[in-house]
C-alpha positions, 0 to 999 in steps of 0.5 A: 500499500502506497497510500499515507492513510492507514486502513483497518487491519488488511481489509479493504475498508474506507481509510481511517481519519485522524483528524478530530473536528475542532469544537467551538470554545464558547459558553454561548453553544451549550446555551444555544443548543439548550434553548433549541431544545427548549424551544423544540420540546415546546413545540412538540408540547404544542403540536398534535403527536401524530407523525404527519400532522402538524394541527395545534393542539393548545385548546382542544388537544385530547390526552390518549389513555393509553400512550399518555400522549396529546392528539387534535381531534382528527387523530384522538381516537386510538384506533387512528394514531396506532393504540389499536390493540392498547385501547382494546386491552384497556377496554376488557380490563375495565370491564373485567373490573367488579363493579364496587359502587355499592351504595353505603348502608345508612345507620340506624338513626339516620335511616329513621330521621329519612324516613320520618322526612318522607312521611311529613312530606308525603302528608304535606302533599296529600294535604295539598292535593285534597285542598285543591279538589275541594276547591274545585267543587266549591266552584262548580 
């Protein structure tokens, strides 16, 4: 080999480059990179998470419960943006959970109070009905 550059141990690969790229030593470079990174994340938070969609989601974004990403109204359905199988699994899990919304048992004193209140209300309503029927009889 008459080349001035070395190659990997006898293989026909590309020659090695011994030149290192000089890094800028300015202190502003990391700050600018950080600012660019923050701007890109902020932009991601305000756009639909669907790959080809650039719709703004600031006002009407919908959070997917399967993948925890925010989508526009066109892509918020799990089957549209790719969470169809996860949504089915989640729905099956929710359906298989027993319903634990049993009404709480009232203690005896509270039950008696409510029963008295109901009786009183029913008596008042029946008195009002009898007064109305007597008025109608007098008018005719």
